C-alpha atoms as an extended CHARMM CRD file, in Angstrom:
* protein
*
       267  EXT
         1         1  UNK       CA              5.1760000000      -66.3510000000       -5.2950000000  PROA      1               0.0000000000
         2         2  UNK       CA              3.5280000000      -69.3460000000       -3.7570000000  PROA      2               0.0000000000
         3         3  UNK       CA              2.0100000000      -70.9650000000       -0.7040000000  PROA      3               0.0000000000
         4         4  UNK       CA              3.7360000000      -74.1040000000        0.5280000000  PROA      4               0.0000000000
         5         5  UNK       CA              2.5210000000      -76.6020000000        3.1120000000  PROA      5               0.0000000000
         6         6  UNK       CA              5.0940000000      -77.2680000000        5.8190000000  PROA      6               0.0000000000
         7         7  UNK       CA              4.8470000000      -79.5520000000        8.8600000000  PROA      7               0.0000000000
         8         8  UNK       CA              2.5970000000      -77.2290000000       10.8300000000  PROA      8               0.0000000000
         9         9  UNK       CA              1.7520000000      -74.2520000000        8.6440000000  PROA      9               0.0000000000
        10        10  UNK       CA              0.8250000000      -73.0700000000        5.1660000000  PROA      10              0.0000000000
        11        11  UNK       CA              3.4270000000      -70.4030000000        4.4240000000  PROA      11              0.0000000000
        12        12  UNK       CA              3.3710000000      -67.7430000000        1.7330000000  PROA      12              0.0000000000
        13        13  UNK       CA              6.8570000000      -67.1730000000        0.3110000000  PROA      13              0.0000000000
        14        14  UNK       CA              8.6200000000      -65.4880000000       -2.5800000000  PROA      14              0.0000000000
        15        15  UNK       CA             11.9800000000      -66.1280000000       -4.2130000000  PROA      15              0.0000000000
        16        16  UNK       CA             13.9530000000      -63.9420000000       -6.5950000000  PROA      16              0.0000000000
        17        17  UNK       CA             15.9720000000      -65.0310000000       -9.6260000000  PROA      17              0.0000000000
        18        18  UNK       CA             18.8450000000      -67.4350000000       -9.1590000000  PROA      18              0.0000000000
        19        19  UNK       CA             22.3210000000      -65.8670000000       -8.8860000000  PROA      19              0.0000000000
        20        20  UNK       CA             25.8910000000      -67.1700000000       -8.8840000000  PROA      20              0.0000000000
        21        21  UNK       CA             26.1880000000      -66.6470000000       -5.1160000000  PROA      21              0.0000000000
        22        22  UNK       CA             24.5800000000      -68.9650000000       -2.5980000000  PROA      22              0.0000000000
        23        23  UNK       CA             20.8790000000      -68.2800000000       -1.8830000000  PROA      23              0.0000000000
        24        24  UNK       CA             19.7940000000      -66.1900000000        1.0910000000  PROA      24              0.0000000000
        25        25  UNK       CA             16.8750000000      -66.5650000000        3.5020000000  PROA      25              0.0000000000
        26        26  UNK       CA             15.5910000000      -63.1470000000        4.5490000000  PROA      26              0.0000000000
        27        27  UNK       CA             13.4650000000      -63.0410000000        7.7130000000  PROA      27              0.0000000000
        28        28  UNK       CA             11.5130000000      -59.8030000000        8.0140000000  PROA      28              0.0000000000
        29        29  UNK       CA             10.3210000000      -57.6860000000       10.9010000000  PROA      29              0.0000000000
        30        30  UNK       CA              7.2270000000      -56.9060000000       12.9390000000  PROA      30              0.0000000000
        31        31  UNK       CA              3.9520000000      -56.7760000000       10.9740000000  PROA      31              0.0000000000
        32        32  UNK       CA              5.7990000000      -57.7590000000        7.7920000000  PROA      32              0.0000000000
        33        33  UNK       CA              3.6730000000      -58.4030000000        4.7060000000  PROA      33              0.0000000000
        34        34  UNK       CA              5.2590000000      -59.0450000000        1.3190000000  PROA      34              0.0000000000
        35        35  UNK       CA              2.3570000000      -57.2780000000       -0.3690000000  PROA      35              0.0000000000
        36        36  UNK       CA              3.6990000000      -53.9820000000        0.9770000000  PROA      36              0.0000000000
        37        37  UNK       CA              6.1490000000      -52.6040000000       -1.5660000000  PROA      37              0.0000000000
        38        38  UNK       CA              9.0010000000      -51.8670000000       -1.8460000000  PROA      38              0.0000000000
        39        39  UNK       CA             10.4160000000      -54.5710000000        0.3920000000  PROA      39              0.0000000000
        40        40  UNK       CA             13.3300000000      -56.9890000000        0.6470000000  PROA      40              0.0000000000
        41        41  UNK       CA             12.4610000000      -58.5150000000       -2.7130000000  PROA      41              0.0000000000
        42        42  UNK       CA             13.1640000000      -55.1180000000       -4.3060000000  PROA      42              0.0000000000
        43        43  UNK       CA             16.4340000000      -54.5550000000       -2.4410000000  PROA      43              0.0000000000
        44        44  UNK       CA             20.0360000000      -54.7180000000       -3.7530000000  PROA      44              0.0000000000
        45        45  UNK       CA             20.2410000000      -58.1900000000       -2.2280000000  PROA      45              0.0000000000
        46        46  UNK       CA             18.4310000000      -59.6330000000       -5.2400000000  PROA      46              0.0000000000
        47        47  UNK       CA             21.2360000000      -58.4260000000       -7.5350000000  PROA      47              0.0000000000
        48        48  UNK       CA             23.6380000000      -60.7950000000       -5.7800000000  PROA      48              0.0000000000
        49        49  UNK       CA             21.5550000000      -63.5980000000       -4.2870000000  PROA      49              0.0000000000
        50        50  UNK       CA             18.4920000000      -65.6800000000       -4.8750000000  PROA      50              0.0000000000
        51        51  UNK       CA             16.5000000000      -64.2060000000       -1.9950000000  PROA      51              0.0000000000
        52        52  UNK       CA             13.8560000000      -66.3380000000       -0.3100000000  PROA      52              0.0000000000
        53        53  UNK       CA             11.4810000000      -64.5370000000        2.0320000000  PROA      53              0.0000000000
        54        54  UNK       CA              8.0960000000      -65.2450000000        3.5430000000  PROA      54              0.0000000000
        55        55  UNK       CA              5.2080000000      -63.8930000000        5.5870000000  PROA      55              0.0000000000
        56        56  UNK       CA              5.4460000000      -65.0970000000        9.1680000000  PROA      56              0.0000000000
        57        57  UNK       CA              2.6020000000      -66.9030000000       10.9260000000  PROA      57              0.0000000000
        58        58  UNK       CA             -0.5100000000      -64.7960000000       11.2870000000  PROA      58              0.0000000000
        59        59  UNK       CA              0.7740000000      -62.1410000000        8.8880000000  PROA      59              0.0000000000
        60        60  UNK       CA              0.2970000000      -61.3720000000        5.2240000000  PROA      60              0.0000000000
        61        61  UNK       CA             -0.8460000000      -64.3870000000        3.2340000000  PROA      61              0.0000000000
        62        62  UNK       CA              0.5100000000      -67.0350000000        5.6120000000  PROA      62              0.0000000000
        63        63  UNK       CA             -1.8500000000      -69.1250000000        7.7060000000  PROA      63              0.0000000000
        64        64  UNK       CA             -2.8750000000      -67.7840000000       11.1220000000  PROA      64              0.0000000000
        65        65  UNK       CA             -3.0540000000      -70.7010000000       13.5850000000  PROA      65              0.0000000000
        66        66  UNK       CA             -5.1730000000      -70.4020000000       16.7210000000  PROA      66              0.0000000000
        67        67  UNK       CA             -3.6090000000      -69.9220000000       20.1350000000  PROA      67              0.0000000000
        68        68  UNK       CA             -0.6280000000      -67.8720000000       21.2550000000  PROA      68              0.0000000000
        69        69  UNK       CA              2.6280000000      -67.7350000000       19.3000000000  PROA      69              0.0000000000
        70        70  UNK       CA              6.1800000000      -68.2160000000       20.6240000000  PROA      70              0.0000000000
        71        71  UNK       CA              9.6060000000      -67.2590000000       19.3420000000  PROA      71              0.0000000000
        72        72  UNK       CA             10.4450000000      -70.9480000000       19.1670000000  PROA      72              0.0000000000
        73        73  UNK       CA              7.4890000000      -71.5080000000       16.8320000000  PROA      73              0.0000000000
        74        74  UNK       CA              8.6240000000      -68.6670000000       14.5790000000  PROA      74              0.0000000000
        75        75  UNK       CA             12.0820000000      -70.2510000000       14.3950000000  PROA      75              0.0000000000
        76        76  UNK       CA             10.6340000000      -73.6990000000       13.6850000000  PROA      76              0.0000000000
        77        77  UNK       CA              8.4640000000      -72.1800000000       10.9440000000  PROA      77              0.0000000000
        78        78  UNK       CA             11.6310000000      -70.9590000000        9.1970000000  PROA      78              0.0000000000
        79        79  UNK       CA             13.2960000000      -74.3620000000        9.5700000000  PROA      79              0.0000000000
        80        80  UNK       CA             10.1940000000      -76.1430000000        8.2920000000  PROA      80              0.0000000000
        81        81  UNK       CA             10.0150000000      -73.8130000000        5.2920000000  PROA      81              0.0000000000
        82        82  UNK       CA             13.5960000000      -74.6790000000        4.3820000000  PROA      82              0.0000000000
        83        83  UNK       CA             12.8220000000      -78.3720000000        4.7570000000  PROA      83              0.0000000000
        84        84  UNK       CA              9.7550000000      -78.0730000000        2.5230000000  PROA      84              0.0000000000
        85        85  UNK       CA             11.9190000000      -76.3200000000       -0.0840000000  PROA      85              0.0000000000
        86        86  UNK       CA             14.5220000000      -79.1200000000        0.1540000000  PROA      86              0.0000000000
        87        87  UNK       CA             17.1900000000      -76.7160000000        1.4150000000  PROA      87              0.0000000000
        88        88  UNK       CA             19.5650000000      -78.3450000000        3.8860000000  PROA      88              0.0000000000
        89        89  UNK       CA             21.3930000000      -75.1580000000        4.8820000000  PROA      89              0.0000000000
        90        90  UNK       CA             21.4430000000      -71.5310000000        3.8020000000  PROA      90              0.0000000000
        91        91  UNK       CA             22.7980000000      -68.0740000000        4.5920000000  PROA      91              0.0000000000
        92        92  UNK       CA             20.3120000000      -66.1880000000        6.7800000000  PROA      92              0.0000000000
        93        93  UNK       CA             19.6010000000      -62.4600000000        7.0860000000  PROA      93              0.0000000000
        94        94  UNK       CA             17.3030000000      -61.4870000000        9.9810000000  PROA      94              0.0000000000
        95        95  UNK       CA             16.0990000000      -57.9090000000       10.3600000000  PROA      95              0.0000000000
        96        96  UNK       CA             14.6010000000      -56.4610000000       13.5700000000  PROA      96              0.0000000000
        97        97  UNK       CA             12.0080000000      -59.0150000000       14.7770000000  PROA      97              0.0000000000
        98        98  UNK       CA             13.3510000000      -61.2480000000       12.0180000000  PROA      98              0.0000000000
        99        99  UNK       CA             16.7480000000      -60.9790000000       13.6940000000  PROA      99              0.0000000000
       100       100  UNK       CA             15.2290000000      -62.3940000000       16.8590000000  PROA      100             0.0000000000
       101       101  UNK       CA             13.7440000000      -65.2620000000       14.8740000000  PROA      101             0.0000000000
       102       102  UNK       CA             17.0980000000      -65.7990000000       13.1530000000  PROA      102             0.0000000000
       103       103  UNK       CA             18.8200000000      -66.0510000000       16.5430000000  PROA      103             0.0000000000
       104       104  UNK       CA             16.3570000000      -68.7310000000       17.6450000000  PROA      104             0.0000000000
       105       105  UNK       CA             16.6630000000      -70.5020000000       14.2970000000  PROA      105             0.0000000000
       106       106  UNK       CA             20.4490000000      -70.6620000000       14.5850000000  PROA      106             0.0000000000
       107       107  UNK       CA             20.2920000000      -71.8980000000       18.1790000000  PROA      107             0.0000000000
       108       108  UNK       CA             17.5180000000      -74.4630000000       17.6490000000  PROA      108             0.0000000000
       109       109  UNK       CA             18.4920000000      -75.6150000000       14.1460000000  PROA      109             0.0000000000
       110       110  UNK       CA             22.2250000000      -74.8920000000       13.7720000000  PROA      110             0.0000000000
       111       111  UNK       CA             22.6750000000      -77.1760000000       10.7710000000  PROA      111             0.0000000000
       112       112  UNK       CA             20.2310000000      -75.0320000000        8.7780000000  PROA      112             0.0000000000
       113       113  UNK       CA             22.3670000000      -71.8840000000        8.9770000000  PROA      113             0.0000000000
       114       114  UNK       CA             25.6670000000      -71.3140000000        7.1790000000  PROA      114             0.0000000000
       115       115  UNK       CA             26.3410000000      -67.6120000000        7.7120000000  PROA      115             0.0000000000
       116       116  UNK       CA             24.2290000000      -65.1810000000        9.6720000000  PROA      116             0.0000000000
       117       117  UNK       CA             23.5450000000      -61.4640000000        9.3290000000  PROA      117             0.0000000000
       118       118  UNK       CA             21.6200000000      -59.8300000000       12.1700000000  PROA      118             0.0000000000
       119       119  UNK       CA             20.3570000000      -56.2940000000       11.5950000000  PROA      119             0.0000000000
       120       120  UNK       CA             18.8970000000      -53.7940000000       14.0970000000  PROA      120             0.0000000000
       121       121  UNK       CA             17.8620000000      -56.4430000000       16.6020000000  PROA      121             0.0000000000
       122       122  UNK       CA             18.2980000000      -57.4670000000       20.2410000000  PROA      122             0.0000000000
       123       123  UNK       CA             18.9030000000      -60.5340000000       22.3610000000  PROA      123             0.0000000000
       124       124  UNK       CA             16.5050000000      -59.5960000000       25.1450000000  PROA      124             0.0000000000
       125       125  UNK       CA             17.3220000000      -60.5190000000       28.7280000000  PROA      125             0.0000000000
       126       126  UNK       CA             20.6070000000      -59.1760000000       30.0770000000  PROA      126             0.0000000000
       127       127  UNK       CA             21.5290000000      -57.9770000000       26.5910000000  PROA      127             0.0000000000
       128       128  UNK       CA             18.6460000000      -55.5350000000       26.4650000000  PROA      128             0.0000000000
       129       129  UNK       CA             15.2760000000      -55.7650000000       24.7580000000  PROA      129             0.0000000000
       130       130  UNK       CA             14.1670000000      -53.8720000000       21.7010000000  PROA      130             0.0000000000
       131       131  UNK       CA             11.6820000000      -51.0560000000       22.2420000000  PROA      131             0.0000000000
       132       132  UNK       CA              8.3550000000      -52.4060000000       23.6380000000  PROA      132             0.0000000000
       133       133  UNK       CA              6.2670000000      -51.9700000000       20.4970000000  PROA      133             0.0000000000
       134       134  UNK       CA              3.2910000000      -53.5290000000       22.2880000000  PROA      134             0.0000000000
       135       135  UNK       CA              3.0300000000      -50.2760000000       24.2580000000  PROA      135             0.0000000000
       136       136  UNK       CA              2.3140000000      -48.3710000000       21.0400000000  PROA      136             0.0000000000
       137       137  UNK       CA             -0.8880000000      -50.3410000000       20.5670000000  PROA      137             0.0000000000
       138       138  UNK       CA             -2.3820000000      -48.3190000000       23.4310000000  PROA      138             0.0000000000
       139       139  UNK       CA             -2.0380000000      -45.0680000000       21.4400000000  PROA      139             0.0000000000
       140       140  UNK       CA             -4.4580000000      -43.6140000000       18.9160000000  PROA      140             0.0000000000
       141       141  UNK       CA             -3.5710000000      -44.0070000000       15.2360000000  PROA      141             0.0000000000
       142       142  UNK       CA             -1.8430000000      -40.6450000000       14.7290000000  PROA      142             0.0000000000
       143       143  UNK       CA              0.1210000000      -40.7700000000       17.9780000000  PROA      143             0.0000000000
       144       144  UNK       CA              1.2270000000      -44.3190000000       17.2020000000  PROA      144             0.0000000000
       145       145  UNK       CA              2.4420000000      -43.2330000000       13.7710000000  PROA      145             0.0000000000
       146       146  UNK       CA              4.4130000000      -40.2910000000       15.1450000000  PROA      146             0.0000000000
       147       147  UNK       CA              5.9350000000      -42.2600000000       18.0160000000  PROA      147             0.0000000000
       148       148  UNK       CA              6.9340000000      -45.0550000000       15.6750000000  PROA      148             0.0000000000
       149       149  UNK       CA              8.7210000000      -42.6560000000       13.3510000000  PROA      149             0.0000000000
       150       150  UNK       CA             10.5620000000      -40.9920000000       16.2200000000  PROA      150             0.0000000000
       151       151  UNK       CA             11.8370000000      -44.1970000000       17.8260000000  PROA      151             0.0000000000
       152       152  UNK       CA             12.9470000000      -45.3870000000       14.4030000000  PROA      152             0.0000000000
       153       153  UNK       CA             15.3890000000      -42.4740000000       14.2530000000  PROA      153             0.0000000000
       154       154  UNK       CA             16.3880000000      -40.6480000000       17.4240000000  PROA      154             0.0000000000
       155       155  UNK       CA             17.5210000000      -37.6280000000       15.4190000000  PROA      155             0.0000000000
       156       156  UNK       CA             13.8590000000      -36.7330000000       14.9710000000  PROA      156             0.0000000000
       157       157  UNK       CA             13.4590000000      -34.6670000000       18.1340000000  PROA      157             0.0000000000
       158       158  UNK       CA             10.9740000000      -31.9450000000       19.0830000000  PROA      158             0.0000000000
       159       159  UNK       CA             13.4600000000      -29.2950000000       17.9660000000  PROA      159             0.0000000000
       160       160  UNK       CA             14.0240000000      -31.0610000000       14.6550000000  PROA      160             0.0000000000
       161       161  UNK       CA             10.2790000000      -31.3410000000       14.0060000000  PROA      161             0.0000000000
       162       162  UNK       CA              9.7150000000      -27.6580000000       14.8040000000  PROA      162             0.0000000000
       163       163  UNK       CA             12.4730000000      -26.7040000000       12.3920000000  PROA      163             0.0000000000
       164       164  UNK       CA             11.4270000000      -29.1100000000        9.6350000000  PROA      164             0.0000000000
       165       165  UNK       CA              7.6330000000      -29.1180000000        9.5850000000  PROA      165             0.0000000000
       166       166  UNK       CA              7.3220000000      -29.7530000000        5.8500000000  PROA      166             0.0000000000
       167       167  UNK       CA              9.7530000000      -32.6790000000        5.9020000000  PROA      167             0.0000000000
       168       168  UNK       CA              8.0410000000      -34.0750000000        9.0000000000  PROA      168             0.0000000000
       169       169  UNK       CA              4.6770000000      -34.1610000000        7.2520000000  PROA      169             0.0000000000
       170       170  UNK       CA              6.2660000000      -35.7770000000        4.1830000000  PROA      170             0.0000000000
       171       171  UNK       CA              7.7860000000      -38.5110000000        6.3490000000  PROA      171             0.0000000000
       172       172  UNK       CA              4.4070000000      -39.2420000000        7.9450000000  PROA      172             0.0000000000
       173       173  UNK       CA              2.6750000000      -39.3230000000        4.5670000000  PROA      173             0.0000000000
       174       174  UNK       CA              5.2820000000      -41.6440000000        3.0490000000  PROA      174             0.0000000000
       175       175  UNK       CA              5.1220000000      -43.9510000000        6.0640000000  PROA      175             0.0000000000
       176       176  UNK       CA              1.3640000000      -44.2990000000        5.6130000000  PROA      176             0.0000000000
       177       177  UNK       CA              1.7990000000      -45.0660000000        1.9150000000  PROA      177             0.0000000000
       178       178  UNK       CA              4.2250000000      -47.9180000000        2.6170000000  PROA      178             0.0000000000
       179       179  UNK       CA              1.6740000000      -49.7880000000        4.7300000000  PROA      179             0.0000000000
       180       180  UNK       CA             -1.1980000000      -50.4420000000        2.3330000000  PROA      180             0.0000000000
       181       181  UNK       CA             -1.7820000000      -53.8590000000        3.8980000000  PROA      181             0.0000000000
       182       182  UNK       CA             -2.2030000000      -53.6960000000        7.6660000000  PROA      182             0.0000000000
       183       183  UNK       CA             -1.9710000000      -56.8200000000        9.8520000000  PROA      183             0.0000000000
       184       184  UNK       CA             -4.9560000000      -58.3220000000       11.6080000000  PROA      184             0.0000000000
       185       185  UNK       CA             -4.8500000000      -56.7710000000       15.0770000000  PROA      185             0.0000000000
       186       186  UNK       CA             -5.2980000000      -60.0410000000       16.9590000000  PROA      186             0.0000000000
       187       187  UNK       CA             -2.4470000000      -61.7330000000       15.1310000000  PROA      187             0.0000000000
       188       188  UNK       CA             -0.2150000000      -58.6690000000       15.4170000000  PROA      188             0.0000000000
       189       189  UNK       CA             -0.6980000000      -58.7310000000       19.1820000000  PROA      189             0.0000000000
       190       190  UNK       CA              0.3050000000      -62.4030000000       19.2090000000  PROA      190             0.0000000000
       191       191  UNK       CA              3.5330000000      -61.4890000000       17.4460000000  PROA      191             0.0000000000
       192       192  UNK       CA              4.1960000000      -58.5820000000       19.8010000000  PROA      192             0.0000000000
       193       193  UNK       CA              3.5590000000      -60.8410000000       22.7940000000  PROA      193             0.0000000000
       194       194  UNK       CA              6.1120000000      -63.3750000000       21.5510000000  PROA      194             0.0000000000
       195       195  UNK       CA              8.5470000000      -60.5360000000       20.8490000000  PROA      195             0.0000000000
       196       196  UNK       CA              8.0790000000      -59.2270000000       24.3890000000  PROA      196             0.0000000000
       197       197  UNK       CA              9.3240000000      -62.5060000000       25.8430000000  PROA      197             0.0000000000
       198       198  UNK       CA             12.3300000000      -62.8860000000       23.5440000000  PROA      198             0.0000000000
       199       199  UNK       CA             15.5340000000      -63.7520000000       25.4080000000  PROA      199             0.0000000000
       200       200  UNK       CA             18.4480000000      -65.5530000000       23.7700000000  PROA      200             0.0000000000
       201       201  UNK       CA             21.2310000000      -63.7380000000       25.6210000000  PROA      201             0.0000000000
       202       202  UNK       CA             22.7840000000      -66.7130000000       27.4350000000  PROA      202             0.0000000000
       203       203  UNK       CA             22.1890000000      -69.1160000000       24.5300000000  PROA      203             0.0000000000
       204       204  UNK       CA             23.9690000000      -66.8840000000       22.0130000000  PROA      204             0.0000000000
       205       205  UNK       CA             27.2710000000      -68.3910000000       23.1490000000  PROA      205             0.0000000000
       206       206  UNK       CA             26.2460000000      -71.5950000000       21.3900000000  PROA      206             0.0000000000
       207       207  UNK       CA             26.4000000000      -69.9120000000       17.9730000000  PROA      207             0.0000000000
       208       208  UNK       CA             29.5470000000      -70.9270000000       16.1010000000  PROA      208             0.0000000000
       209       209  UNK       CA             28.7160000000      -69.5450000000       12.6610000000  PROA      209             0.0000000000
       210       210  UNK       CA             30.2320000000      -66.5210000000       10.9130000000  PROA      210             0.0000000000
       211       211  UNK       CA             28.0470000000      -63.6340000000       12.1270000000  PROA      211             0.0000000000
       212       212  UNK       CA             27.8440000000      -60.0440000000       10.9090000000  PROA      212             0.0000000000
       213       213  UNK       CA             25.9690000000      -57.6030000000       13.1450000000  PROA      213             0.0000000000
       214       214  UNK       CA             24.6770000000      -54.3990000000       11.5510000000  PROA      214             0.0000000000
       215       215  UNK       CA             22.8050000000      -51.4790000000       13.0380000000  PROA      215             0.0000000000
       216       216  UNK       CA             21.9800000000      -47.7990000000       12.8360000000  PROA      216             0.0000000000
       217       217  UNK       CA             23.7470000000      -45.2630000000       15.0450000000  PROA      217             0.0000000000
       218       218  UNK       CA             20.4490000000      -43.5110000000       15.8470000000  PROA      218             0.0000000000
       219       219  UNK       CA             18.1760000000      -46.5100000000       16.3090000000  PROA      219             0.0000000000
       220       220  UNK       CA             15.7180000000      -46.1540000000       19.1860000000  PROA      220             0.0000000000
       221       221  UNK       CA             14.1670000000      -49.5850000000       18.6770000000  PROA      221             0.0000000000
       222       222  UNK       CA             17.3270000000      -51.7070000000       18.7290000000  PROA      222             0.0000000000
       223       223  UNK       CA             19.8700000000      -49.3490000000       20.3280000000  PROA      223             0.0000000000
       224       224  UNK       CA             23.6050000000      -49.5700000000       19.6880000000  PROA      224             0.0000000000
       225       225  UNK       CA             24.0760000000      -50.9070000000       23.2310000000  PROA      225             0.0000000000
       226       226  UNK       CA             21.9140000000      -53.9170000000       22.3540000000  PROA      226             0.0000000000
       227       227  UNK       CA             23.9510000000      -54.6030000000       19.2310000000  PROA      227             0.0000000000
       228       228  UNK       CA             27.1420000000      -54.4590000000       21.2880000000  PROA      228             0.0000000000
       229       229  UNK       CA             25.6510000000      -56.9550000000       23.7250000000  PROA      229             0.0000000000
       230       230  UNK       CA             25.0370000000      -59.3440000000       20.8390000000  PROA      230             0.0000000000
       231       231  UNK       CA             28.6580000000      -58.9330000000       19.7840000000  PROA      231             0.0000000000
       232       232  UNK       CA             29.8790000000      -59.6720000000       23.3000000000  PROA      232             0.0000000000
       233       233  UNK       CA             27.9800000000      -62.9650000000       23.3760000000  PROA      233             0.0000000000
       234       234  UNK       CA             28.5740000000      -64.2820000000       19.8470000000  PROA      234             0.0000000000
       235       235  UNK       CA             32.1510000000      -65.4230000000       19.5160000000  PROA      235             0.0000000000
       236       236  UNK       CA             33.9640000000      -63.9960000000       16.5000000000  PROA      236             0.0000000000
       237       237  UNK       CA             31.0620000000      -61.7880000000       15.4090000000  PROA      237             0.0000000000
       238       238  UNK       CA             31.7070000000      -58.4780000000       13.6870000000  PROA      238             0.0000000000
       239       239  UNK       CA             29.7010000000      -55.3100000000       14.3720000000  PROA      239             0.0000000000
       240       240  UNK       CA             29.2680000000      -52.4950000000       11.8430000000  PROA      240             0.0000000000
       241       241  UNK       CA             27.2380000000      -49.3530000000       12.5050000000  PROA      241             0.0000000000
       242       242  UNK       CA             25.7820000000      -47.0560000000        9.8580000000  PROA      242             0.0000000000
       243       243  UNK       CA             24.4150000000      -43.5500000000        9.4120000000  PROA      243             0.0000000000
       244       244  UNK       CA             20.7560000000      -44.0530000000       10.1320000000  PROA      244             0.0000000000
       245       245  UNK       CA             18.2060000000      -45.3420000000       12.5820000000  PROA      245             0.0000000000
       246       246  UNK       CA             16.1510000000      -48.5270000000       12.5410000000  PROA      246             0.0000000000
       247       247  UNK       CA             15.8240000000      -48.0920000000        8.7700000000  PROA      247             0.0000000000
       248       248  UNK       CA             19.5700000000      -47.7230000000        8.2360000000  PROA      248             0.0000000000
       249       249  UNK       CA             19.4750000000      -50.2770000000        5.4270000000  PROA      249             0.0000000000
       250       250  UNK       CA             17.7230000000      -47.7290000000        3.2160000000  PROA      250             0.0000000000
       251       251  UNK       CA             19.2660000000      -44.6500000000        4.8380000000  PROA      251             0.0000000000
       252       252  UNK       CA             22.9020000000      -45.6070000000        4.2870000000  PROA      252             0.0000000000
       253       253  UNK       CA             23.6550000000      -47.1850000000        0.9090000000  PROA      253             0.0000000000
       254       254  UNK       CA             26.9290000000      -48.5650000000        2.2060000000  PROA      254             0.0000000000
       255       255  UNK       CA             25.0700000000      -51.0160000000        4.4460000000  PROA      255             0.0000000000
       256       256  UNK       CA             23.7220000000      -53.2900000000        1.7150000000  PROA      256             0.0000000000
       257       257  UNK       CA             27.0470000000      -53.0650000000       -0.1410000000  PROA      257             0.0000000000
       258       258  UNK       CA             28.9530000000      -54.2480000000        2.9230000000  PROA      258             0.0000000000
       259       259  UNK       CA             26.4790000000      -57.0310000000        3.6660000000  PROA      259             0.0000000000
       260       260  UNK       CA             26.5560000000      -58.3600000000        0.1060000000  PROA      260             0.0000000000
       261       261  UNK       CA             30.3630000000      -58.2590000000        0.0750000000  PROA      261             0.0000000000
       262       262  UNK       CA             30.5850000000      -60.0070000000        3.4530000000  PROA      262             0.0000000000
       263       263  UNK       CA             28.2120000000      -62.7860000000        2.4270000000  PROA      263             0.0000000000
       264       264  UNK       CA             29.8750000000      -63.2600000000       -0.9440000000  PROA      264             0.0000000000
       265       265  UNK       CA             33.4790000000      -63.2810000000        0.2620000000  PROA      265             0.0000000000
       266       266  UNK       CA             33.3420000000      -65.7870000000        3.1170000000  PROA      266             0.0000000000
       267       267  UNK       CA             34.3880000000      -69.3450000000        2.3990000000  PROA      267             0.0000000000
């Protein structure tokens, strides 16, 4: 756990214990803050890889520069972090918003990426955008919470809620508990603004790395159609769908198993 000075930013990052497999850069999602536990540093990934992850600009314990943020800056931040850590190239795992950053990273800094896993994410543009999370900021706190839960998993319908009131309240309570550290609203809006403009669809054809695409069958944030669009644009990519929504990585245990096997087995 440390803060490192890169070319343009002081970045807070964490790294797990070294493993026999190659290390892995994990790029997290919207409003990510490594102080919120459990997170990627507590996942099965750390049993197989030395996982390096960080708080993105304006979030968590990383510096919050003035001005607006762009997807290109987020990608350059990741590249600059690797450079500061003396890592020439690495396997990359981008989840949700982090998957958008990982796309930009691979396009802008191809030599930095060896193998790429993209989870529950979108290309934007003709390939479809992820759900407009910036619209949720217009809702009051309780409505935002409920809407967020429902778009995370499309199985949570009005009928399901009416039939499972106790479980519904437990889900809301547990969701609140997972977010002890909330992002600064101004910086969150900067991230959501950059996310809104994300569009790599045409540029995805430039990617010539091994790519595994993973998603949840009931994801309302990064729908299956968006994942299929990614597959259509990235030559040789493989798409696997799992039993779950936007949080399929914790809903379907097979997901992490498959990802770890895929990353470990490629030459």
